[in-house]
Backbone and ligand atoms as CSV (ligand in chain L), in Angstrom:
chain,resi,resn,atom,element,x,y,z
A,1,MET,N,N,0.855,-1.215,0.024
A,1,MET,CA,C,0.007,0.006,-0.078
A,1,MET,C,C,0.883,1.286,-0.031
A,2,ALA,N,N,0.485,2.289,-0.743
A,2,ALA,CA,C,1.190,3.463,-0.759
A,2,ALA,C,C,1.286,4.104,0.612
A,3,LYS,N,N,2.338,4.840,0.828
A,3,LYS,CA,C,2.531,5.372,2.183
A,3,LYS,C,C,1.557,6.528,2.412
A,4,ALA,N,N,1.280,6.852,3.730
A,4,ALA,CA,C,0.401,7.883,4.119
A,4,ALA,C,C,1.251,8.961,4.894
A,5,ALA,N,N,0.854,10.194,4.698
A,5,ALA,CA,C,1.620,11.233,5.403
A,5,ALA,C,C,0.564,12.159,6.160
A,6,VAL,N,N,1.120,12.838,7.089
A,6,VAL,CA,C,0.354,13.933,7.715
A,6,VAL,C,C,1.078,15.230,7.285
A,7,PHE,N,N,0.400,16.012,6.460
A,7,PHE,CA,C,0.891,17.350,6.028
A,7,PHE,C,C,0.591,18.312,7.200
A,8,LEU,N,N,1.569,19.145,7.515
A,8,LEU,CA,C,1.481,20.022,8.695
A,8,LEU,C,C,1.669,21.452,8.313
A,9,ASP,N,N,0.783,22.330,8.552
A,9,ASP,CA,C,1.043,23.723,8.532
A,9,ASP,C,C,1.975,24.035,9.695
A,10,ARG,N,N,2.787,25.110,9.555
A,10,ARG,CA,C,3.859,25.384,10.660
A,10,ARG,C,C,3.255,26.415,11.578
A,11,ASP,N,N,3.082,27.701,11.135
A,11,ASP,CA,C,2.784,28.790,12.021
A,11,ASP,C,C,1.338,28.816,12.529
A,12,ASP,N,N,1.215,28.810,13.866
A,12,ASP,CA,C,-0.089,28.709,14.538
A,12,ASP,C,C,-0.661,27.283,14.429
A,13,THR,N,N,0.132,26.341,14.012
A,13,THR,CA,C,-0.345,24.926,14.052
A,13,THR,C,C,0.725,24.225,14.836
A,14,LEU,N,N,1.978,24.183,14.532
A,14,LEU,CA,C,2.949,23.586,15.310
A,14,LEU,C,C,3.635,24.517,16.307
A,15,ILE,N,N,3.902,25.752,15.794
A,15,ILE,CA,C,4.499,26.737,16.604
A,15,ILE,C,C,3.702,28.132,16.737
A,16,GLU,N,N,3.881,28.775,17.781
A,16,GLU,CA,C,3.246,30.155,17.823
A,16,GLU,C,C,3.695,31.019,16.684
A,17,ASN,N,N,2.634,31.678,16.091
A,17,ASN,CA,C,3.011,32.526,14.881
A,17,ASN,C,C,3.621,33.865,15.397
A,18,VAL,N,N,4.781,34.067,14.916
A,18,VAL,CA,C,5.456,35.401,15.111
A,18,VAL,C,C,5.589,35.845,13.574
A,19,PRO,N,N,4.992,36.946,13.192
A,19,PRO,CA,C,4.993,37.349,11.767
A,19,PRO,C,C,6.398,37.424,11.217
A,20,TYR,N,N,6.700,36.744,10.096
A,20,TYR,CA,C,7.991,36.778,9.521
A,20,TYR,C,C,9.119,36.296,10.445
A,21,LEU,N,N,8.888,35.252,11.138
A,21,LEU,CA,C,9.882,34.758,12.127
A,21,LEU,C,C,11.213,34.352,11.490
A,22,GLY,N,N,12.229,34.978,11.922
A,22,GLY,CA,C,13.596,34.546,11.471
A,22,GLY,C,C,14.512,34.206,12.542
A,23,ASP,N,N,13.990,34.327,13.763
A,23,ASP,CA,C,14.941,34.170,14.924
A,23,ASP,C,C,14.584,32.825,15.656
A,24,PRO,N,N,15.461,31.848,15.560
A,24,PRO,CA,C,15.111,30.578,16.173
A,24,PRO,C,C,14.842,30.553,17.671
A,25,THR,N,N,15.462,31.633,18.359
A,25,THR,CA,C,15.259,31.698,19.862
A,25,THR,C,C,13.798,32.000,20.201
A,26,GLN,N,N,13.034,32.456,19.160
A,26,GLN,CA,C,11.580,32.826,19.468
A,26,GLN,C,C,10.636,31.687,19.173
A,27,VAL,N,N,11.213,30.539,18.763
A,27,VAL,CA,C,10.265,29.345,18.457
A,27,VAL,C,C,9.662,28.771,19.747
A,28,GLN,N,N,8.387,28.660,19.758
A,28,GLN,CA,C,7.662,28.094,20.821
A,28,GLN,C,C,6.557,27.161,20.357
A,29,LEU,N,N,6.604,25.918,20.710
A,29,LEU,CA,C,5.640,24.915,20.341
A,29,LEU,C,C,4.246,25.270,20.839
A,30,LEU,N,N,3.236,24.906,20.084
A,30,LEU,CA,C,1.841,25.032,20.634
A,30,LEU,C,C,1.574,23.872,21.606
A,31,PRO,N,N,0.737,24.073,22.535
A,31,PRO,CA,C,0.491,22.992,23.530
A,31,PRO,C,C,0.100,21.651,22.884
A,32,GLY,N,N,0.815,20.659,23.324
A,32,GLY,CA,C,0.415,19.295,22.908
A,32,GLY,C,C,1.107,18.881,21.577
A,33,ALA,N,N,1.718,19.777,20.959
A,33,ALA,CA,C,2.241,19.441,19.622
A,33,ALA,C,C,3.336,18.368,19.669
A,34,LYS,N,N,4.277,18.484,20.594
A,34,LYS,CA,C,5.334,17.490,20.736
A,34,LYS,C,C,4.786,16.147,20.942
A,35,GLU,N,N,3.893,15.955,21.839
A,35,GLU,CA,C,3.330,14.588,22.074
A,35,GLU,C,C,2.533,14.055,20.931
A,36,ALA,N,N,1.782,14.937,20.240
A,36,ALA,CA,C,1.017,14.407,19.102
A,36,ALA,C,C,1.977,14.037,17.931
A,37,ILE,N,N,3.003,14.878,17.716
A,37,ILE,CA,C,3.931,14.464,16.626
A,37,ILE,C,C,4.690,13.231,16.937
A,38,THR,N,N,5.050,13.015,18.206
A,38,THR,CA,C,5.669,11.793,18.607
A,38,THR,C,C,4.736,10.586,18.314
A,39,ARG,N,N,3.546,10.665,18.669
A,39,ARG,CA,C,2.582,9.541,18.443
A,39,ARG,C,C,2.417,9.245,16.866
A,40,LEU,N,N,2.315,10.352,16.160
A,40,LEU,CA,C,2.122,10.136,14.664
A,40,LEU,C,C,3.345,9.510,14.068
A,41,HIS,N,N,4.523,10.023,14.538
A,41,HIS,CA,C,5.803,9.408,14.011
A,41,HIS,C,C,5.900,7.905,14.380
A,42,GLN,N,N,5.614,7.674,15.592
A,42,GLN,CA,C,5.749,6.250,16.050
A,42,GLN,C,C,4.693,5.303,15.342
A,43,ALA,N,N,3.598,5.903,14.820
A,43,ALA,CA,C,2.677,5.142,14.103
A,43,ALA,C,C,3.048,4.894,12.639
A,44,GLY,N,N,4.197,5.421,12.273
A,44,GLY,CA,C,4.736,5.150,10.920
A,44,GLY,C,C,4.282,6.163,9.764
A,45,LEU,N,N,3.577,7.258,10.281
A,45,LEU,CA,C,3.192,8.215,9.283
A,45,LEU,C,C,4.364,9.164,8.960
A,46,LEU,N,N,4.495,9.512,7.686
A,46,LEU,CA,C,5.451,10.511,7.317
A,46,LEU,C,C,4.908,11.913,7.695
A,47,LEU,N,N,5.746,12.778,8.191
A,47,LEU,CA,C,5.303,14.009,8.622
A,47,LEU,C,C,5.998,15.197,7.770
A,48,ILE,N,N,5.160,15.903,7.023
A,48,ILE,CA,C,5.705,16.789,6.072
A,48,ILE,C,C,5.115,18.213,6.249
A,49,VAL,N,N,5.985,19.178,6.554
A,49,VAL,CA,C,5.577,20.528,6.816
A,49,VAL,C,C,5.380,21.185,5.516
A,50,VAL,N,N,4.193,21.928,5.305
A,50,VAL,CA,C,3.954,22.634,4.073
A,50,VAL,C,C,3.573,24.073,4.507
A,51,SER,N,N,4.404,25.078,4.217
A,51,SER,CA,C,4.285,26.332,4.847
A,51,SER,C,C,4.445,27.493,3.779
A,52,ASN,N,N,3.602,28.461,3.767
A,52,ASN,CA,C,3.824,29.689,2.969
A,52,ASN,C,C,4.770,30.565,3.833
A,53,GLN,N,N,5.837,30.967,3.275
A,53,GLN,CA,C,6.835,31.917,3.976
A,53,GLN,C,C,7.007,33.073,3.065
A,54,SER,N,N,6.021,33.919,2.912
A,54,SER,CA,C,6.099,35.069,1.977
A,54,SER,C,C,7.097,36.068,2.522
A,55,GLY,N,N,7.566,36.000,3.762
A,55,GLY,CA,C,8.549,36.973,4.288
A,55,GLY,C,C,9.781,36.969,3.434
A,56,VAL,N,N,10.060,35.801,2.837
A,56,VAL,CA,C,11.313,35.707,1.939
A,56,VAL,C,C,11.028,36.523,0.706
A,57,GLY,N,N,9.834,36.335,0.044
A,57,GLY,CA,C,9.532,37.059,-1.178
A,57,GLY,C,C,9.406,38.586,-0.903
A,58,ARG,N,N,9.041,38.909,0.278
A,58,ARG,CA,C,8.889,40.357,0.615
A,58,ARG,C,C,10.160,40.991,1.015
A,59,GLY,N,N,11.241,40.135,1.120
A,59,GLY,CA,C,12.575,40.706,1.489
A,59,GLY,C,C,12.744,40.941,2.996
A,60,LEU,N,N,11.909,40.339,3.778
A,60,LEU,CA,C,11.939,40.562,5.234
A,60,LEU,C,C,12.857,39.650,6.021
A,61,ILE,N,N,12.915,38.354,5.494
A,61,ILE,CA,C,13.777,37.353,6.040
A,61,ILE,C,C,14.372,36.521,4.947
A,62,SER,N,N,15.467,35.794,5.301
A,62,SER,CA,C,16.152,34.992,4.304
A,62,SER,C,C,15.638,33.525,4.399
A,63,LYS,N,N,15.957,32.800,3.277
A,63,LYS,CA,C,15.654,31.384,3.324
A,63,LYS,C,C,16.467,30.699,4.475
A,64,ALA,N,N,17.648,31.143,4.702
A,64,ALA,CA,C,18.482,30.526,5.758
A,64,ALA,C,C,17.829,30.730,7.111
A,65,GLN,N,N,17.188,31.915,7.361
A,65,GLN,CA,C,16.453,32.153,8.577
A,65,GLN,C,C,15.284,31.231,8.762
A,66,VAL,N,N,14.564,31.063,7.655
A,66,VAL,CA,C,13.375,30.175,7.673
A,66,VAL,C,C,13.910,28.711,8.104
A,67,HIS,N,N,15.020,28.330,7.485
A,67,HIS,CA,C,15.539,26.921,7.783
A,67,HIS,C,C,16.047,26.856,9.260
A,68,SER,N,N,16.570,27.921,9.808
A,68,SER,CA,C,17.011,27.880,11.199
A,68,SER,C,C,15.867,27.772,12.097
A,69,VAL,N,N,14.666,28.407,11.801
A,69,VAL,CA,C,13.409,28.319,12.567
A,69,VAL,C,C,12.984,26.838,12.478
A,70,ASP,N,N,12.949,26.308,11.205
A,70,ASP,CA,C,12.546,24.926,11.054
A,70,ASP,C,C,13.381,23.958,11.893
A,71,ALA,N,N,14.698,24.153,11.897
A,71,ALA,CA,C,15.586,23.251,12.633
A,71,ALA,C,C,15.341,23.331,14.137
A,72,LYS,N,N,15.054,24.578,14.623
A,72,LYS,CA,C,14.825,24.701,16.111
A,72,LYS,C,C,13.438,23.995,16.429
A,73,MET,N,N,12.469,24.221,15.540
A,73,MET,CA,C,11.152,23.571,15.789
A,73,MET,C,C,11.392,22.015,15.772
A,74,GLU,N,N,12.100,21.447,14.847
A,74,GLU,CA,C,12.256,20.101,14.811
A,74,GLU,C,C,13.016,19.513,16.032
A,75,GLU,N,N,14.023,20.337,16.460
A,75,GLU,CA,C,14.686,19.946,17.710
A,75,GLU,C,C,13.676,19.779,18.894
A,76,LEU,N,N,12.817,20.826,18.955
A,76,LEU,CA,C,11.823,20.879,20.102
A,76,LEU,C,C,10.723,19.769,19.998
A,77,LEU,N,N,10.488,19.415,18.734
A,77,LEU,CA,C,9.492,18.358,18.521
A,77,LEU,C,C,9.970,16.977,18.774
A,78,GLY,N,N,11.331,16.781,18.855
A,78,GLY,CA,C,11.780,15.476,19.224
A,78,GLY,C,C,13.123,15.145,18.548
A,79,GLY,N,N,13.725,16.030,17.761
A,79,GLY,CA,C,14.976,15.794,17.250
A,79,GLY,C,C,15.003,15.634,15.715
A,80,LYS,N,N,16.218,15.780,15.133
A,80,LYS,CA,C,16.341,15.707,13.687
A,80,LYS,C,C,15.834,14.437,13.111
A,81,GLY,N,N,15.032,14.584,12.040
A,81,GLY,CA,C,14.492,13.357,11.437
A,81,GLY,C,C,13.108,13.024,11.776
A,82,ILE,N,N,12.545,13.722,12.853
A,82,ILE,CA,C,11.126,13.458,13.165
A,82,ILE,C,C,10.195,14.075,12.062
A,83,ILE,N,N,10.624,15.126,11.528
A,83,ILE,CA,C,9.943,15.721,10.280
A,83,ILE,C,C,10.536,15.113,9.088
A,84,THR,N,N,9.801,14.502,8.198
A,84,THR,CA,C,10.291,13.883,7.000
A,84,THR,C,C,10.826,14.888,6.032
A,85,ALA,N,N,10.088,15.960,5.870
A,85,ALA,CA,C,10.468,16.970,4.836
A,85,ALA,C,C,9.830,18.268,5.155
A,86,PHE,N,N,10.428,19.314,4.659
A,86,PHE,CA,C,9.834,20.647,4.745
A,86,PHE,C,C,9.649,21.165,3.311
A,87,SER,N,N,8.391,21.674,3.076
A,87,SER,CA,C,8.235,22.289,1.773
A,87,SER,C,C,7.656,23.669,1.991
A,88,HIS,N,N,8.268,24.677,1.410
A,88,HIS,CA,C,7.938,26.022,1.579
A,88,HIS,C,C,7.539,26.670,0.239
A,89,CYS,N,N,6.582,27.618,0.283
A,89,CYS,CA,C,6.514,28.538,-0.859
A,89,CYS,C,C,6.936,29.996,-0.388
A,90,TYR,N,N,8.052,30.483,-0.905
A,90,TYR,CA,C,8.659,31.668,-0.490
A,90,TYR,C,C,8.056,32.976,-1.116
A,91,ALA,N,N,7.264,32.761,-2.175
A,91,ALA,CA,C,6.808,33.813,-2.917
A,91,ALA,C,C,5.694,34.580,-2.111
A,92,ALA,N,N,5.648,35.882,-2.296
A,92,ALA,CA,C,4.528,36.728,-1.745
A,92,ALA,C,C,3.354,36.642,-2.735
A,93,PRO,N,N,2.108,36.791,-2.254
A,93,PRO,CA,C,0.997,36.835,-3.238
A,93,PRO,C,C,1.241,37.805,-4.372
A,94,GLY,N,N,0.964,37.352,-5.578
A,94,GLY,CA,C,1.122,38.210,-6.755
A,94,GLY,C,C,2.520,38.183,-7.384
A,95,ASP,N,N,3.422,37.588,-6.606
A,95,ASP,CA,C,4.805,37.392,-7.191
A,95,ASP,C,C,4.831,36.294,-8.260
A,96,PRO,N,N,5.817,36.303,-9.148
A,96,PRO,CA,C,6.061,35.084,-10.004
A,96,PRO,C,C,6.339,33.931,-9.046
A,97,TYR,N,N,5.894,32.806,-9.516
A,97,TYR,CA,C,6.050,31.548,-8.730
A,97,TYR,C,C,5.235,31.497,-7.442
A,98,ASP,N,N,4.183,32.283,-7.349
A,98,ASP,CA,C,3.409,32.175,-6.213
A,98,ASP,C,C,2.299,31.095,-6.341
A,99,GLU,N,N,2.259,30.309,-7.413
A,99,GLU,CA,C,1.221,29.378,-7.673
A,99,GLU,C,C,1.279,28.198,-6.738
A,100,ARG,N,N,2.436,28.019,-5.957
A,100,ARG,CA,C,2.533,26.882,-5.012
A,100,ARG,C,C,1.956,27.234,-3.646
A,101,ARG,N,N,1.635,28.595,-3.468
A,101,ARG,CA,C,1.084,28.999,-2.147
A,101,ARG,C,C,-0.184,28.247,-1.846
A,102,LYS,N,N,-0.260,27.891,-0.625
A,102,LYS,CA,C,-1.562,27.404,-0.158
A,102,LYS,C,C,-2.604,28.570,-0.323
A,103,PRO,N,N,-3.852,28.355,-0.799
A,103,PRO,CA,C,-4.563,27.105,-0.831
A,103,PRO,C,C,-4.269,26.161,-2.055
A,104,SER,N,N,-3.281,26.479,-2.802
A,104,SER,CA,C,-2.977,25.500,-3.845
A,104,SER,C,C,-2.540,24.171,-3.257
A,105,PRO,N,N,-2.962,23.001,-3.895
A,105,PRO,CA,C,-2.510,21.750,-3.387
A,105,PRO,C,C,-1.101,21.320,-3.938
A,106,LEU,N,N,-0.468,22.251,-4.623
A,106,LEU,CA,C,0.800,21.875,-5.362
A,106,LEU,C,C,1.909,21.377,-4.458
A,107,MET,N,N,2.087,21.907,-3.251
A,107,MET,CA,C,3.179,21.452,-2.410
A,107,MET,C,C,2.892,20.035,-1.957
A,108,LEU,N,N,1.625,19.764,-1.724
A,108,LEU,CA,C,1.256,18.361,-1.254
A,108,LEU,C,C,1.465,17.396,-2.348
A,109,GLN,N,N,1.094,17.833,-3.549
A,109,GLN,CA,C,1.167,16.909,-4.730
A,109,GLN,C,C,2.699,16.624,-5.142
A,110,GLU,N,N,3.504,17.652,-5.025
A,110,GLU,CA,C,4.857,17.456,-5.207
A,110,GLU,C,C,5.440,16.471,-4.206
A,111,ALA,N,N,5.092,16.600,-2.918
A,111,ALA,CA,C,5.613,15.701,-1.949
A,111,ALA,C,C,5.138,14.220,-2.138
A,112,ALA,N,N,3.896,14.204,-2.589
A,112,ALA,CA,C,3.336,12.828,-2.842
A,112,ALA,C,C,4.143,12.100,-3.921
A,113,THR,N,N,4.548,12.891,-4.943
A,113,THR,CA,C,5.335,12.216,-6.069
A,113,THR,C,C,6.675,11.854,-5.512
A,114,GLU,N,N,7.321,12.785,-4.737
A,114,GLU,CA,C,8.681,12.512,-4.219
A,114,GLU,C,C,8.726,11.332,-3.323
A,115,HIS,N,N,7.685,11.258,-2.423
A,115,HIS,CA,C,7.792,10.218,-1.395
A,115,HIS,C,C,6.877,9.025,-1.662
A,116,GLY,N,N,6.273,8.948,-2.784
A,116,GLY,CA,C,5.371,7.741,-3.086
A,116,GLY,C,C,4.246,7.694,-2.165
A,117,LEU,N,N,3.515,8.819,-1.946
A,117,LEU,CA,C,2.406,8.851,-1.054
A,117,LEU,C,C,1.104,8.644,-1.706
A,118,SER,N,N,0.085,8.086,-0.948
A,118,SER,CA,C,-1.270,8.100,-1.430
A,118,SER,C,C,-1.876,9.377,-0.764
A,119,LEU,N,N,-2.342,10.289,-1.568
A,119,LEU,CA,C,-2.960,11.468,-0.920
A,119,LEU,C,C,-4.293,11.185,-0.313
A,120,ASN,N,N,-4.987,10.162,-0.898
A,120,ASN,CA,C,-6.266,9.813,-0.286
A,120,ASN,C,C,-6.130,9.171,1.124
A,121,ASN,N,N,-4.997,8.592,1.328
A,121,ASN,CA,C,-4.743,7.993,2.655
A,121,ASN,C,C,-4.078,8.926,3.620
A,122,SER,N,N,-3.778,10.237,3.158
A,122,SER,CA,C,-3.012,11.152,3.892
A,122,SER,C,C,-3.956,12.189,4.540
A,123,PHE,N,N,-3.322,13.113,5.388
A,123,PHE,CA,C,-4.093,14.099,6.141
A,123,PHE,C,C,-3.367,15.389,6.042
A,124,MET,N,N,-4.154,16.427,6.204
A,124,MET,CA,C,-3.632,17.838,6.351
A,124,MET,C,C,-4.108,18.452,7.594
A,125,VAL,N,N,-3.250,18.991,8.421
A,125,VAL,CA,C,-3.599,19.608,9.680
A,125,VAL,C,C,-3.239,21.100,9.507
A,126,GLY,N,N,-4.129,22.034,9.889
A,126,GLY,CA,C,-3.754,23.487,9.777
A,126,GLY,C,C,-4.704,24.320,10.639
A,127,ASN,N,N,-4.430,25.598,10.633
A,127,ASN,CA,C,-5.317,26.594,11.441
A,127,ASN,C,C,-6.069,27.575,10.633
A,128,ARG,N,N,-5.884,27.474,9.227
A,128,ARG,CA,C,-6.559,28.486,8.453
A,128,ARG,C,C,-7.310,27.765,7.379
A,129,LEU,N,N,-8.224,28.542,6.728
A,129,LEU,CA,C,-9.015,28.059,5.635
A,129,LEU,C,C,-8.146,27.584,4.468
A,130,SER,N,N,-6.981,28.360,4.201
A,130,SER,CA,C,-6.185,27.948,2.999
A,130,SER,C,C,-5.524,26.617,3.269
A,131,ASP,N,N,-5.219,26.251,4.577
A,131,ASP,CA,C,-4.635,24.948,4.763
A,131,ASP,C,C,-5.692,23.842,4.438
A,132,ILE,N,N,-6.907,24.103,4.905
A,132,ILE,CA,C,-8.036,23.028,4.700
A,132,ILE,C,C,-8.265,22.982,3.182
A,133,GLN,N,N,-8.293,24.105,2.520
A,133,GLN,CA,C,-8.533,24.126,1.030
A,133,GLN,C,C,-7.445,23.365,0.333
A,134,SER,N,N,-6.226,23.556,0.717
A,134,SER,CA,C,-5.099,22.852,0.044
A,134,SER,C,C,-5.203,21.337,0.168
A,135,GLY,N,N,-5.518,20.922,1.496
A,135,GLY,CA,C,-5.642,19.458,1.710
A,135,GLY,C,C,-6.806,18.913,0.997
A,136,ALA,N,N,-7.898,19.599,0.979
A,136,ALA,CA,C,-9.122,19.098,0.303
A,136,ALA,C,C,-8.966,18.975,-1.128
A,137,SER,N,N,-8.221,19.964,-1.729
A,137,SER,CA,C,-7.969,19.944,-3.131
A,137,SER,C,C,-7.065,18.844,-3.560
A,138,ALA,N,N,-6.171,18.420,-2.658
A,138,ALA,CA,C,-5.226,17.356,-2.949
A,138,ALA,C,C,-5.850,15.966,-2.674
A,139,GLY,N,N,-7.078,15.988,-2.083
A,139,GLY,CA,C,-7.709,14.641,-1.853
A,139,GLY,C,C,-7.403,14.094,-0.534
A,140,CYS,N,N,-6.894,14.923,0.371
A,140,CYS,CA,C,-6.612,14.421,1.719
A,140,CYS,C,C,-7.739,14.632,2.614
A,141,ARG,N,N,-7.836,13.894,3.753
A,141,ARG,CA,C,-8.592,14.208,4.875
A,141,ARG,C,C,-8.083,15.424,5.589
A,142,THR,N,N,-8.963,16.328,6.065
A,142,THR,CA,C,-8.472,17.592,6.621
A,142,THR,C,C,-8.844,17.767,8.067
A,143,ILE,N,N,-7.974,18.343,8.804
A,143,ILE,CA,C,-8.202,18.535,10.239
A,143,ILE,C,C,-7.921,20.021,10.581
A,144,ILE,N,N,-8.980,20.669,11.021
A,144,ILE,CA,C,-8.756,22.093,11.471
A,144,ILE,C,C,-8.483,22.084,12.941
A,145,LEU,N,N,-7.312,22.623,13.285
A,145,LEU,CA,C,-6.943,22.694,14.733
A,145,LEU,C,C,-7.499,24.003,15.248
A,146,GLU,N,N,-8.360,23.876,16.243
A,146,GLU,CA,C,-9.089,25.050,16.713
A,146,GLU,C,C,-8.343,25.944,17.617
A,147,LEU,N,N,-7.073,25.733,17.861
A,147,LEU,CA,C,-6.396,26.523,18.816
A,147,LEU,C,C,-6.147,27.974,18.364
A,148,ARG,N,N,-5.940,28.141,17.046
A,148,ARG,CA,C,-5.600,29.523,16.536
A,148,ARG,C,C,-6.194,29.806,15.219
A,149,ILE,N,N,-7.594,29.691,15.109
A,149,ILE,CA,C,-8.147,29.910,13.796
A,149,ILE,C,C,-8.464,31.405,13.731
A,150,PRO,N,N,-8.064,32.121,12.605
A,150,PRO,CA,C,-8.497,33.468,12.415
A,150,PRO,C,C,-9.990,33.603,12.442
A,151,PRO,N,N,-10.568,34.622,13.124
A,151,PRO,CA,C,-12.053,34.690,13.225
A,151,PRO,C,C,-12.743,34.568,11.873
A,152,GLU,N,N,-12.225,35.210,10.807
A,152,GLU,CA,C,-12.885,35.182,9.573
A,152,GLU,C,C,-12.948,33.756,8.917
A,153,ASP,N,N,-12.129,32.852,9.476
A,153,ASP,CA,C,-12.038,31.581,8.814
A,153,ASP,C,C,-12.827,30.508,9.605
A,154,VAL,N,N,-13.326,30.777,10.744
A,154,VAL,CA,C,-13.949,29.798,11.643
A,154,VAL,C,C,-15.067,29.061,10.997
A,155,LYS,N,N,-16.051,29.777,10.377
A,155,LYS,CA,C,-17.243,29.122,9.891
A,155,LYS,C,C,-16.891,28.238,8.713
A,156,ALA,N,N,-16.157,28.743,7.757
A,156,ALA,CA,C,-15.764,28.012,6.571
A,156,ALA,C,C,-14.959,26.803,6.888
A,157,CYS,N,N,-14.097,26.932,7.858
A,157,CYS,CA,C,-13.281,25.716,8.239
A,157,CYS,C,C,-14.100,24.641,8.793
A,158,ALA,N,N,-15.037,25.060,9.653
A,158,ALA,CA,C,-15.867,24.035,10.277
A,158,ALA,C,C,-16.748,23.293,9.210
A,159,GLU,N,N,-17.119,24.035,8.135
A,159,GLU,CA,C,-17.916,23.401,7.086
A,159,GLU,C,C,-17.101,22.520,6.242
A,160,LEU,N,N,-15.833,22.939,5.885
A,160,LEU,CA,C,-15.041,22.251,4.842
A,160,LEU,C,C,-14.203,21.106,5.435
A,161,ALA,N,N,-13.722,21.282,6.677
A,161,ALA,CA,C,-12.737,20.265,7.204
A,161,ALA,C,C,-13.502,18.999,7.515
A,162,THR,N,N,-12.726,17.880,7.386
A,162,THR,CA,C,-13.240,16.570,7.674
A,162,THR,C,C,-13.455,16.394,9.113
A,163,PHE,N,N,-12.595,16.971,9.901
A,163,PHE,CA,C,-12.717,16.915,11.369
A,163,PHE,C,C,-12.231,18.197,12.028
A,164,SER,N,N,-12.882,18.664,13.055
A,164,SER,CA,C,-12.491,19.842,13.838
A,164,SER,C,C,-11.929,19.297,15.143
A,165,ALA,N,N,-10.711,19.689,15.426
A,165,ALA,CA,C,-10.029,19.210,16.643
A,165,ALA,C,C,-9.807,20.417,17.601
A,166,LYS,N,N,-10.258,20.254,18.811
A,166,LYS,CA,C,-10.113,21.267,19.796
A,166,LYS,C,C,-8.672,21.556,20.203
A,167,ASN,N,N,-7.901,20.476,20.096
A,167,ASN,CA,C,-6.460,20.577,20.512
A,167,ASN,C,C,-5.624,19.481,19.770
A,168,TRP,N,N,-4.351,19.403,20.110
A,168,TRP,CA,C,-3.463,18.406,19.465
A,168,TRP,C,C,-3.789,17.019,19.867
A,169,PRO,N,N,-4.137,16.732,21.162
A,169,PRO,CA,C,-4.518,15.320,21.427
A,169,PRO,C,C,-5.682,14.794,20.636
A,170,GLU,N,N,-6.725,15.699,20.458
A,170,GLU,CA,C,-7.845,15.257,19.632
A,170,GLU,C,C,-7.474,15.019,18.205
A,171,ALA,N,N,-6.610,15.938,17.660
A,171,ALA,CA,C,-6.230,15.786,16.314
A,171,ALA,C,C,-5.490,14.479,16.052
A,172,SER,N,N,-4.476,14.244,16.923
A,172,SER,CA,C,-3.628,12.987,16.709
A,172,SER,C,C,-4.491,11.759,16.890
A,173,ALA,N,N,-5.387,11.823,17.882
A,173,ALA,CA,C,-6.235,10.524,18.193
A,173,ALA,C,C,-7.063,10.224,16.948
A,174,TRP,N,N,-7.651,11.293,16.390
A,174,TRP,CA,C,-8.512,11.070,15.228
A,174,TRP,C,C,-7.760,10.571,14.025
A,175,ILE,N,N,-6.540,11.112,13.811
A,175,ILE,CA,C,-5.748,10.677,12.683
A,175,ILE,C,C,-5.390,9.148,12.849
A,176,LEU,N,N,-4.978,8.847,14.115
A,176,LEU,CA,C,-4.526,7.409,14.323
A,176,LEU,C,C,-5.715,6.467,14.152
A,177,LYS,N,N,-6.910,6.837,14.535
A,177,LYS,CA,C,-8.110,6.043,14.362
A,177,LYS,C,C,-8.471,5.967,12.874
A,178,SER,N,N,-8.398,7.120,12.192
A,178,SER,CA,C,-8.887,7.121,10.747
A,178,SER,C,C,-7.863,6.450,9.781
A,179,LYS,N,N,-6.655,6.419,10.157
A,179,LYS,CA,C,-5.714,5.855,9.187
A,179,LYS,C,C,-5.949,4.400,9.005
A,180,GLU,N,N,-6.635,3.776,9.894
A,180,GLU,CA,C,-6.953,2.266,9.793
A,180,GLU,C,C,-8.109,2.124,8.830
A,181,SER,N,N,-8.876,3.146,8.454
A,181,SER,CA,C,-10.020,3.034,7.548
A,181,SER,C,C,-9.797,4.094,6.382
A,182,PRO,N,N,-9.028,3.705,5.418
A,182,PRO,CA,C,-8.789,4.661,4.319
A,182,PRO,C,C,-10.148,5.071,3.704
A,183,GLN,N,N,-10.188,6.333,3.264
A,183,GLN,CA,C,-11.451,6.838,2.688
A,183,GLN,C,C,-11.674,6.303,1.271
L,1,MG,MG,MG,-0.883,28.643,10.035
């Protein structure tokens, strides 16, 4: 059977959102993220971060700074290798090459090709409507994490997401249960 992944938004899903974060000392995990990621990793799911980082396209931070934040987050989540891959779109909206930005499913589709994934058996977890739209467009089951949803996205996320999770323990438990019954 093709492999399954959990696609993960980064900012306000795994770590506290600091706009255009380039300083790894400011990385703070959201409550329950480490334990949930540990459980998903132990269950054999690939964990792939898909993140819009328009601060690079806007000239506010460098790719190296984004990578240093990623590395700090991975260390806090359990150490190098717990995240299978990081995929970023660095373009700002309206820039050339912005077509990979979520809500586009392109980053998920690229990762599926690279890692031999079944998107139908995979999951997308995020805090915004654009995360849920990207996962749905890719054919994944989608989980809206209710910890940090922007107010304007609450209603649409509740309607579109496959599952609404109040917190990380609920999200990981639902994924672990659902992975046994592919859609
Ligand atoms: Mg986010």
